[in-house]
GUZABA-80527 format. One record per residue (C-alpha): x, y, z. Coordinates in steps of 0.02 Angstrom, whole numbers, plus 50000, padded with zeros to 5 digits. Example, Ala and Ser with C-alpha at 12.3 -4.5 7.8 and 13.67 -1.06 7.14 Angstrom:
// GUZABA-80527
506154977550390/506844994750357/
END
This chain:
// GUZABA-80527
466165003449633/467025002049808/466545017149933/467885022550056/467925037750151/469315051150128/470195045650279/470215028150262/470965031350098/472425040950156/472655026650307/472675012850162/473265020550004/473945006849937/472594993749951/471345006949874/472745010149747/472914991949700/471054989249698/470895003549606/471954994849465/470524985549443/468924993249461/468445014049513/468535019349709/467405031549767/467955043049901/466785050550024/467295067050113/466015075550218/464885061150195/464895066950009/465535057549856/466895070749804/468215060249687/468505043249589/470175035849609/470485024549436/472015017849349/472895026349201/472405013249094/470635018149127/470755036349127/471725034248970/470325025348896/468865037548965/469795053448886/470095044648701/468205043648710/468075062848742/467985071748557/467665086748616/468915101548571/468845120148616/469065132848454/469335147548453/467905156648340/469035161948189/469635144748190/467925136648145/467455132247963/466505147747864/464875140247866/464795137248065/465385156248092/464075161847972/462645152348071/463365158948220/463475177348150/461705175848078/460635166048217/459255171848316/458775167448506/456955161048511/455525171948539/455325164248718/457115170348770/456325187348743/455565187648928/457575186848989/458045204248911/457855214249056/459235203049137/460365208848989/
END
């Protein structure tokens, strides 16, 4: 992966934009990786792999709702009761 500072990215955005079409470009800000620039095609591919979905509890199948309603915390979690 190509690594570039944020200042360098600003100065030569066209160059790094073209490079990002071929491979991701890691952007460093204050000495730490902070962003990755990648092609829209690669972003779409990665998003398609992400099958996570947020739902309301009432949208869950009945068996999962019942499992959540009847779930008990494990014994080892008792030590955190005073934090509630």
